[in-house]
DSSP file (Angstrom, degrees, kcal/mol; ACC not computed):
  #  RESIDUE AA STRUCTURE BP1 BP2  ACC     N-H-->O    O-->H-N    N-H-->O    O-->H-N    TCO  KAPPA ALPHA  PHI   PSI    X-CA   Y-CA   Z-CA
    1    1 A X              0   0    0      0, 0.0     2,-0.2     0, 0.0     0, 0.0   0.000 360.0 360.0 360.0 129.5   -5.9  -37.7   16.0
    2    2 A X        -     0   0    0      1,-0.1     2,-0.1     3,-0.0     3,-0.1  -0.527 360.0-107.1 -80.4 144.4   -4.4  -36.5   12.7
    3    3 A X        -     0   0    0     -2,-0.2    -1,-0.1     1,-0.1     2,-0.1  -0.407  44.9 -97.3 -67.2 147.6   -5.9  -33.3   11.1
    4    4 A X        -     0   0    0      1,-0.1     2,-0.3    -2,-0.1    -1,-0.1  -0.378  38.0-115.6 -66.9 140.6   -8.0  -34.0    8.0
    5    5 A X        -     0   0    0     -2,-0.1     2,-0.7    -3,-0.1    -1,-0.1  -0.584  23.0-134.0 -77.6 135.6   -6.1  -33.6    4.7
    6    6 A X        +     0   0    0     -2,-0.3    -1,-0.1     1,-0.1    -2,-0.0  -0.819  26.0 175.9 -96.0 117.3   -7.5  -30.9    2.6
    7    7 A X        +     0   0    0     -2,-0.7    -1,-0.1     2,-0.0     2,-0.1   0.473  48.6 103.2 -97.9  -4.2   -7.9  -32.0   -1.0
    8    8 A X  S    S-     0   0    0      1,-0.1     3,-0.1     0, 0.0    -2,-0.0  -0.430  84.6 -88.0 -77.4 157.9   -9.5  -28.8   -2.3
    9    9 A X        -     0   0    0      1,-0.1    -1,-0.1    -2,-0.1     2,-0.1  -0.189  50.5 -90.6 -63.7 155.3   -7.4  -26.4   -4.3
   10   10 A X        -     0   0    0      1,-0.1    -1,-0.1    -3,-0.1     3,-0.1  -0.381  26.1-154.5 -63.3 140.8   -5.4  -23.7   -2.6
   11   11 A X  S    S+     0   0    0      1,-0.2     2,-1.0    -3,-0.1    -1,-0.1   0.770  84.5  65.0 -86.9 -28.1   -7.2  -20.4   -2.1
   12   12 A X  S    S-     0   0    0      4,-0.1     2,-0.2     3,-0.0    -1,-0.2  -0.806  74.7-178.9 -98.3 100.1   -4.0  -18.4   -2.0
   13   13 A X     >  -     0   0    0     -2,-1.0     4,-2.2     1,-0.1     5,-0.2  -0.554  41.5-111.8 -95.2 160.7   -2.5  -18.8   -5.5
   14   14 A X  H  > S+     0   0    0      1,-0.2     4,-2.4     2,-0.2     5,-0.2   0.854 120.3  55.8 -57.9 -34.5    0.8  -17.3   -6.7
   15   15 A X  H  > S+     0   0    0      2,-0.2     4,-2.4     1,-0.2    -1,-0.2   0.908 106.6  49.7 -62.3 -42.7   -1.3  -15.0   -8.9
   16   16 A X  H  > S+     0   0    0      2,-0.2     4,-2.2     1,-0.2    -2,-0.2   0.902 110.9  49.3 -64.0 -42.5   -3.2  -13.7   -5.9
   17   17 A X  H  X S+     0   0    0     -4,-2.2     4,-2.3     2,-0.2    -2,-0.2   0.919 110.9  49.7 -64.1 -43.7   -0.1  -13.1   -4.0
   18   18 A X  H  X S+     0   0    0     -4,-2.4     4,-2.4     2,-0.2    -2,-0.2   0.901 109.1  53.4 -61.1 -41.2    1.4  -11.2   -7.0
   19   19 A X  H  X S+     0   0    0     -4,-2.4     4,-2.5     1,-0.2    -2,-0.2   0.934 111.2  44.6 -60.2 -47.5   -1.8   -9.1   -7.3
   20   20 A X  H  X S+     0   0    0     -4,-2.2     4,-2.4     2,-0.2    -1,-0.2   0.846 110.5  54.2 -70.3 -32.6   -1.6   -8.1   -3.7
   21   21 A X  H  X S+     0   0    0     -4,-2.3     4,-2.1     2,-0.2    -1,-0.2   0.931 111.9  44.7 -62.0 -45.8    2.1   -7.3   -3.9
   22   22 A X  H  X S+     0   0    0     -4,-2.4     4,-2.4     2,-0.2    -2,-0.2   0.903 112.6  51.7 -65.5 -41.7    1.5   -5.0   -6.8
   23   23 A X  H  X S+     0   0    0     -4,-2.5     4,-2.6     1,-0.2     5,-0.2   0.919 109.3  50.0 -59.3 -45.2   -1.5   -3.4   -5.1
   24   24 A X  H  X S+     0   0    0     -4,-2.4     4,-2.4     2,-0.2    -1,-0.2   0.904 109.7  51.5 -60.2 -42.8    0.6   -2.7   -2.0
   25   25 A X  H  X S+     0   0    0     -4,-2.1     4,-2.3     2,-0.2    -2,-0.2   0.925 111.2  47.3 -61.0 -45.2    3.3   -1.1   -4.2
   26   26 A X  H  X S+     0   0    0     -4,-2.4     4,-2.3     1,-0.2    -2,-0.2   0.916 112.9  48.1 -64.1 -44.0    0.8    1.2   -5.9
   27   27 A X  H  X S+     0   0    0     -4,-2.6     4,-2.2     2,-0.2    -1,-0.2   0.878 111.2  50.9 -65.7 -37.6   -0.8    2.2   -2.5
   28   28 A X  H  X S+     0   0    0     -4,-2.4     4,-2.3     2,-0.2    -2,-0.2   0.917 110.0  49.7 -66.1 -43.2    2.6    2.9   -1.0
   29   29 A X  H  X S+     0   0    0     -4,-2.3     4,-2.2     1,-0.2    -2,-0.2   0.906 111.5  49.1 -62.3 -41.2    3.6    5.1   -4.0
   30   30 A X  H  X S+     0   0    0     -4,-2.3     4,-2.5     2,-0.2    -1,-0.2   0.898 109.1  52.4 -64.9 -39.6    0.3    7.0   -3.7
   31   31 A X  H  X S+     0   0    0     -4,-2.2     4,-2.3     1,-0.2    -2,-0.2   0.906 110.0  48.8 -61.4 -42.7    0.9    7.5    0.0
   32   32 A X  H  X S+     0   0    0     -4,-2.3     4,-2.5     2,-0.2     5,-0.2   0.906 110.3  50.5 -65.6 -40.7    4.3    8.9   -0.6
   33   33 A X  H  X S+     0   0    0     -4,-2.2     4,-2.2     1,-0.2    -2,-0.2   0.926 112.0  47.6 -60.4 -44.7    3.0   11.3   -3.3
   34   34 A X  H  X S+     0   0    0     -4,-2.5     4,-2.5     2,-0.2    -2,-0.2   0.888 110.3  53.2 -63.5 -39.7    0.3   12.5   -0.9
   35   35 A X  H  X S+     0   0    0     -4,-2.3     4,-2.4     1,-0.2    -2,-0.2   0.952 111.6  43.9 -62.2 -48.3    2.8   12.9    1.9
   36   36 A X  H  X S+     0   0    0     -4,-2.5     4,-2.4     1,-0.2    -1,-0.2   0.866 112.4  53.4 -66.3 -34.7    5.1   15.1   -0.2
   37   37 A X  H  X S+     0   0    0     -4,-2.2     4,-2.4    -5,-0.2    -1,-0.2   0.933 110.7  46.2 -63.4 -45.8    2.2   17.1   -1.6
   38   38 A X  H  X S+     0   0    0     -4,-2.5     4,-2.4     2,-0.2    -2,-0.2   0.906 112.6  50.8 -63.8 -40.9    1.0   17.9    2.0
   39   39 A X  H  X S+     0   0    0     -4,-2.4     4,-2.5     2,-0.2    -1,-0.2   0.922 111.0  47.6 -62.1 -44.4    4.5   18.8    3.0
   40   40 A X  H  X S+     0   0    0     -4,-2.4     4,-2.5     1,-0.2    -1,-0.2   0.902 110.8  51.8 -63.9 -41.7    4.9   21.1    0.1
   41   41 A X  H  X S+     0   0    0     -4,-2.4     4,-2.3     2,-0.2    -1,-0.2   0.909 110.5  49.3 -61.2 -43.0    1.5   22.7    0.8
   42   42 A X  H  X S+     0   0    0     -4,-2.4     4,-2.6     2,-0.2    -2,-0.2   0.926 110.8  49.2 -63.5 -44.6    2.5   23.3    4.4
   43   43 A X  H  X S+     0   0    0     -4,-2.5     4,-2.3     1,-0.2    -2,-0.2   0.911 112.1  48.3 -62.7 -41.3    5.9   24.9    3.4
   44   44 A X  H  X S+     0   0    0     -4,-2.5     4,-2.1     2,-0.2    -1,-0.2   0.899 111.7  49.9 -64.2 -40.5    4.1   27.2    0.9
   45   45 A X  H  X S+     0   0    0     -4,-2.3     4,-1.4     1,-0.2    -2,-0.2   0.908 111.9  47.9 -65.0 -40.7    1.5   28.2    3.5
   46   46 A X  H  X>S+     0   0    0     -4,-2.6     5,-2.2     1,-0.2     4,-0.7   0.896 110.4  52.4 -65.6 -39.1    4.3   28.9    6.1
   47   47 A X  H ><5S+     0   0    0     -4,-2.3     3,-0.7     1,-0.2    -1,-0.2   0.891 107.7  51.2 -63.6 -39.3    6.2   31.0    3.4
   48   48 A X  H 3<5S+     0   0    0     -4,-2.1    -1,-0.2     1,-0.2    -2,-0.2   0.814 106.7  54.4 -68.4 -29.0    3.1   33.1    2.7
   49   49 A X  H 3<5S-     0   0    0     -4,-1.4    -1,-0.2    -5,-0.1    -2,-0.2   0.624 116.7-118.0 -77.6 -12.7    2.7   33.8    6.4
   50   50 A X  T <<5       0   0    0     -3,-0.7    -3,-0.2    -4,-0.7    -2,-0.1   0.708 360.0 360.0  84.3  22.0    6.3   35.0    6.5
   51   51 A X      <       0   0    0     -5,-2.2    -4,-0.2     0, 0.0    -5,-0.1   0.440 360.0 360.0 -91.8 360.0    7.6   32.5    8.9
């Protein structure tokens, strides 16, 4: 038995893919900024402790 052919429009459009790619790029950039900020804060804290 053959699967039924779907005649409805695609739900995943190229525009939707582009949107999610851009969103992932922005989230990744934010995560890197947060990582460097936390690392810098840790280094400053260690410096203040005299280590």
